[in-house]
N, C-alpha and C positions, 0 to 999 in steps of 0.2 A: 217635451221635444225628444228627438232621437239624434244620435251621432252617426257617423259613417259606418260604424260597426253594428248599427241597429239596436244599440242599447237604449232602453227606455229611461229617460233622464228627467229630473225635476230641477228647475232653476229657482234659487232663492236669491232675491236681490234686496240690498239695503241702500236706501237713499237718505241723505242728511235731513231733509224736510225740517229745517229750522234748528236742528241740533248741530253742535260743532263738528266740522268735517273730520277732524282728527279723531274725535270720539267714535264716530261711525267706522272709520278705518280701523281703529284699534279693536273694536268689537268684531268686525269681519275677520281680521287677521287672527284674533284669538280663537274664534270658532273654527277657522280653517286649520290652525295648528293642532287643535284638539282632535278634529276629525281625522287628520292625517296620522297623528301619533296613535290614535285609538281605533285602528281598523280591526274590526271583529265581525264575524258572521252575523251577529245579532244586533249590530249597530249600523244605521244607514250608511252606505258606502259613499265616499266622496271621490269624484272623478277629477275635478278641477276647481280652481277659483281664480278670479282676476278682477281688475278694476278697469272700467271703461266709461268715459264721459261722466265722471263724478258719481258713478254708481258702482257698487260692489256686488259681484255675482259669485254664488257658490253653487256648483253643479254636483248634484248627488243622484244616486239611483232613484227611480220613480217607484214608489210603493203603490199598492192598490187602493188602500183606504185606511184611515185611523181605526183602531180597535173599537172606538166609540160607536162606529156604524154597526157593529155586530148586534148591538142591543135592539136594532130596528128590524132584525130578521124575524119573520113570522114564526111564532111558537119557539122562540129562542130558548135553548137549554144551555145556560152558561157552564154547567158542570162538565159538559162534553168538551168544552174549549179550555177549561181551567188548567189542566195539567200541561197540555202542549204550549199554552201561552206562558205559564209559569216557568217551564223548562228554558224557553228562549229568553224570557225577560230576566230571569235570575242569573243566567250565564253572562248576560251583558252587564248586569249590576255587579256581579262578582269581578268581572274584568275591570270595570271602572274603579272599584274600591281597592283592588290590589295595585292599581296605578295611582292611588291617592286622590281620586276624584269623586265628588258627590254630585249627583244630578240635581236633586232638590225639587224637581217638578215632574215627577212621573205620574201620569194619569192616562186614561184611555185615549185621550187626544194626542198624546206624545208617544204612543206605541202603535206601530203600523203593521198591517198585514202586507206581505209581499209574496209574489209568485216567483218560484224558481223555474226558469225556462229549461225545457228539455232541448238540448242542442240538436238532437236528431229530428227529422221531419215528423212532428207529432204535436197534437194539441194538449198533450198531458202536461200538467204543472203541479208542483208541490207548494204548499203554503208554509211560509216562515213568518216569524214575528220579530220586529226590530224596534229598538229604542231610537228615537230621533230627538232633535233640538238640543244638541250638546252645547249650544251657545250659552245656555244658562248654567252649565256645570262649573263647579268651583273645586279648586284644590282643597285638601283637608284644612289647611291653615287659612283659607280665604272664605270659608263657609259663612254666609250672611243670613240671618233670620229673615231678611226681607226678600230673599231670592225665590221663595215659593210664590208663584204668581197667582195660582188659583186659591182664592180665599176660602172656598168651601173645604179645602183639604189641608188646612194648616194643622200641623201636628201640635200636641199640647205643649211641648217644650219651647215652641216658638212664642207662645203666648205667655207662659209662666215658667221660664227656665229655672227660677229659684226653687220651684216646687217639683218640676218633672225632670230636670236635668239639662245638660248642655245640648245645643244644636250641633249635630255632627252627622256622620254617615248613616246613623240609625234612622234619620228622616226618610231616606230612600226605602228602607225596609217597612216603615209605617205606610208609606205611599203604595208600595207593592201590596201590602196587606189590604189596603182600601180597595185597590183595583181587583184583587182576587176575591174579596168579599162580594163585590158587585157581580162578578161572574158566578159565584156560588149562589147568589140570590136571583140570578138571571134578569137583573134589572139595574139600571143606573141608580145610584144612591148618593145623596149629598147630606151633609150634616151641618147644623148650626154650630157656632162657636160654643154655645152652652152645652150642646150634646157631645161635642168633642171633649170638652173639659170634664164632663160627667162620665165619660167612658162608654158612650152609646155604641160606637163601632165595635168595641170589644164585646159588649154584651150581645150584640147581634151575632157575632162570630161564634159565641158559645152555644147558640141554638142550632148550629149546623151539625151534621153527622160527623163522626170521627173518620179519618184523622183531620178533616178540615177544621173542626172546632178547636182542637188543640193548636194546630199550626197557625191559624189566623188570629186567634185570641192572643197568642204569644207575640205575634208581629205587631199587634195593635195595642199593646200595653201602653199606658200613658207614661209610666216612669221609665226613662231611657235605660237605666242600668239593668232593668229586668226584662227588657224587650229582646227579641231575637237578635243575636249578635252578628250574623253574617248571612249573605245570600245563600251560601252553601248549607248553613244550618236550617234555613227556612225550607230549602229543597228536601233535606232529609226529613224534616218534620212532616212535610206534605206526603211523603212516601212511607211514613211510619205505619206499622200494623195497627189496626184499630184498638186492640186491647192495650198496647203500650201507650198509644196516644191518650186513650181514655183514662188510664191510670195516672199519667202525668198531669192531665187536666184537673183531676180531682185532688192533687196534692194540696194540702191546706196551707193557708197563710201566704199564698202567692200575691205579691203586690200587683195592683191593677194599673 
């Protein structure tokens, strides 16, 4: 839909459908509060929210399409898109983390491409990338291993916390690593639980050219204490000079 200002909008609505009415209301109010408090250029912008006839409406900016659609482009070369998407995505993740929130469900379907409109009479537009679906985000002290909805992207610590470490904000960095790995491979990739526990995503990352190999294998390490520690660190790793990245990748005895 559009408003009187000709802003392109999207309407998300939540109906009880057999669930307790108060539970749906609490869910809608929680998502609205997060979106209002966490306004950032790389997070989908919220315009309004209201309740009408037992249905809850959340009005946000309308994006063009989820990033998952990029993989259907003919002769898609993900490496061209990787750094622009990483820059937008990691800024949003950094912003969430410094505000003590963990998304826990970052994947190509929850990252959107958006066109920035030129206010002057012109058809020219610029592309940005934005994180959506903050309704699943949790505060650091509320992080729940069950909050990652997509089973194909469960991080190792969700399955075996006693072996790989606690479930915390590092989950977002693992998920970003999975997304960027798919861009580097120019194709969507999913992994079985056995492959995740065996470190298959990290092994694939190691086959990439530097600095992608170092940056992504580090983000995809199974053991949480040895994984990339922040969105800003991952950005620096992605921009590292190849000789430095290669040297760090070859450091012996790095836990996987």
